[in-house]
KEKE-3310 file (N, C-alpha, C; in steps of 0.2 Angstrom, whole numbers, plus 5000, padded with zeros to 4 digits):
npx = (5004:5004:5008:4998:4987:4986:4982:4969:4962:4948:4942:4930:4923:4924:4927:4939:4956:4961:4951:4944:4938:4938:4933:4921:4904:4894:4878:4876:4876:4885:4894:4907:4921:4928:4943:4951:4954:4949:4949:4946:4940:4925:4909:4896:4880:4869:4852:4849:4838:4834:4834:4842:4855:4857:4860:4873:4888:4896:4910:4919:4936:4953:4962:4961:4961:4958:4962:4952:4941:4929:4927:4920:4909:4900:4887:4888:4877:4864:4872:4873:4866:4869:4857:4854:4864:4881:4893:4886:4886:4895:4904:4910:4924:4922:4928:4934:4929:4930)
npy = (4994:5011:5028:5037:5028:5024:5036:5038:5027:5023:5035:5047:5049:5064:5072:5083:5079:5087:5090:5092:5080:5068:5056:5043:5047:5044:5036:5038:5032:5021:5016:5005:5008:4998:4993:5001:5018:5025:5016:5009:5021:5028:5030:5041:5036:5040:5041:5037:5029:5011:5007:5017:5014:5002:5006:5011:5021:5036:5043:5059:5061:5064:5054:5044:5035:5045:5060:5071:5065:5052:5039:5023:5014:5000:4990:4973:4962:4954:4954:4954:4967:4976:4981:4997:5010:5015:5005:4998:4992:4987:4994:4991:4993:4997:5003:5018:5034:5048)
npz = (5000:4995:5000:4996:4995:5008:5014:5009:5014:5024:5024:5020:5004:4995:5006:5013:5015:5025:5033:5050:5054:5044:5043:5045:5051:5065:5065:5051:5034:5024:5009:5005:4995:4983:4976:4961:4958:4970:4980:4996:5001:5009:5004:5006:5008:5014:5016:5003:4992:4990:4976:4971:4976:4969:4956:4956:4955:4948:4951:4952:4950:4952:4951:4943:4927:4918:4922:4931:4926:4929:4940:4940:4950:4956:4964:4968:4960:4970:4981:4999:5009:5024:5036:5043:5051:5047:5038:5025:5013:4998:4985:4969:4959:4942:4931:4921:4916:4904)
capx = (5000:5008:5006:4991:4982:4985:4979:4962:4958:4944:4940:4924:4923:4922:4929:4946:4960:4963:4945:4945:4935:4937:4931:4913:4900:4889:4872:4876:4876:4891:4896:4914:4923:4933:4947:4951:4958:4946:4949:4946:4936:4918:4904:4890:4874:4863:4845:4848:4833:4838:4836:4848:4861:4857:4862:4880:4890:4902:4913:4924:4942:4960:4967:4959:4964:4957:4962:4946:4936:4925:4928:4913:4908:4894:4886:4887:4870:4863:4876:4869:4867:4868:4853:4856:4869:4888:4895:4880:4887:4901:4903:4916:4927:4921:4931:4935:4926:4932)
capy = (5000:5017:5033:5039:5023:5025:5043:5037:5022:5024:5042:5048:5052:5071:5076:5085:5076:5092:5091:5090:5074:5066:5049:5042:5050:5040:5036:5039:5026:5021:5010:5005:5008:4992:4993:5007:5024:5027:5010:5011:5026:5027:5034:5043:5035:5041:5044:5034:5023:5005:5007:5022:5010:4997:5009:5012:5028:5038:5048:5063:5060:5066:5049:5038:5035:5052:5065:5075:5061:5049:5032:5020:5009:4997:4985:4966:4959:4949:4954:4956:4973:4976:4986:5002:5015:5012:5003:4993:4988:4988:4996:4988:4997:4994:5007:5025:5037:5055)
capz = (5000:4995:5004:4993:4997:5016:5015:5007:5018:5030:5024:5016:4998:4995:5012:5012:5020:5030:5038:5057:5055:5037:5044:5045:5056:5068:5062:5044:5030:5019:5005:5004:4988:4982:4969:4957:4961:4976:4984:5003:5003:5010:5000:5010:5005:5019:5013:4997:4991:4988:4969:4969:4978:4964:4950:4957:4955:4944:4955:4950:4953:4948:4952:4938:4920:4915:4927:4931:4924:4934:4942:4940:4955:4956:4969:4965:4960:4975:4987:5004:5012:5031:5038:5048:5050:5047:5032:5024:5007:4994:4977:4966:4953:4935:4925:4921:4910:4904)
cpx = (5005:5005:4999:4986:4981:4981:4971:4959:4954:4941:4934:4925:4920:4924:4937:4950:4962:4957:4947:4943:4933:4934:4923:4910:4895:4882:4871:4877:4881:4891:4904:4916:4929:4936:4947:4955:4955:4946:4950:4942:4929:4914:4898:4884:4868:4857:4844:4842:4837:4839:4841:4855:4862:4861:4870:4881:4895:4904:4919:4930:4948:4964:4966:4963:4963:4956:4956:4940:4932:4927:4921:4914:4901:4893:4886:4880:4869:4867:4872:4871:4865:4863:4856:4862:4876:4889:4890:4881:4894:4900:4910:4918:4925:4924:4931:4931:4929:4927)
cpy = (5006:5022:5036:5034:5023:5031:5042:5033:5024:5031:5042:5052:5059:5075:5077:5081:5080:5093:5089:5083:5071:5059:5049:5045:5044:5041:5038:5032:5026:5015:5011:5004:5003:4993:5000:5012:5026:5021:5012:5016:5024:5032:5035:5041:5036:5044:5041:5029:5017:5005:5012:5018:5005:5000:5010:5020:5030:5044:5052:5062:5062:5060:5043:5039:5042:5057:5070:5071:5058:5041:5029:5014:5006:4991:4978:4964:4954:4949:4957:4963:4972:4982:4991:5006:5011:5009:4997:4989:4990:4990:4994:4992:4994:4998:5014:5028:5045:5059)
cpz = (5000:4999:5002:4996:5005:5018:5014:5012:5024:5030:5020:5010:4998:5001:5011:5017:5026:5035:5045:5058:5048:5037:5044:5051:5059:5065:5055:5041:5025:5015:5005:4997:4987:4976:4966:4961:4968:4981:4992:5006:5005:5007:5005:5006:5009:5015:5006:4997:4988:4980:4967:4971:4972:4958:4950:4956:4950:4948:4952:4954:4949:4948:4947:4931:4916:4920:4926:4928:4930:4934:4943:4945:4955:4961:4965:4965:4965:4981:4993:5007:5020:5033:5043:5046:5050:5040:5030:5017:5004:4987:4975:4960:4947:4929:4926:4915:4910:4907)
residu = (UNK:UNK:UNK:UNK:UNK:UNK:UNK:UNK:UNK:UNK:UNK:UNK:UNK:UNK:UNK:UNK:UNK:UNK:UNK:UNK:UNK:UNK:UNK:UNK:UNK:UNK:UNK:UNK:UNK:UNK:UNK:UNK:UNK:UNK:UNK:UNK:UNK:UNK:UNK:UNK:UNK:UNK:UNK:UNK:UNK:UNK:UNK:UNK:UNK:UNK:UNK:UNK:UNK:UNK:UNK:UNK:UNK:UNK:UNK:UNK:UNK:UNK:UNK:UNK:UNK:UNK:UNK:UNK:UNK:UNK:UNK:UNK:UNK:UNK:UNK:UNK:UNK:UNK:UNK:UNK:UNK:UNK:UNK:UNK:UNK:UNK:UNK:UNK:UNK:UNK:UNK:UNK:UNK:UNK:UNK:UNK:UNK:UNK)
# end
């Protein structure tokens, strides 16, 4: 694991690493990002409907194949989700787009 990977692990996507609390907050809901340029980050999905979680996400990043592009993450069909706050599911890297 390189220094960039260590910096990202356990942090929430969209939070600045300089934030006083860049980690997860109690009573919020998160998906773990697996693989790709955002591996190890948590994505805040608090308030998302189940069908929104099913669609996956395209997240802006400077770390992917296309700087300023988007990294694509999707849930695996049929993978169980844990109810309640905390980390409830995983989104897996599926590629980059400009």
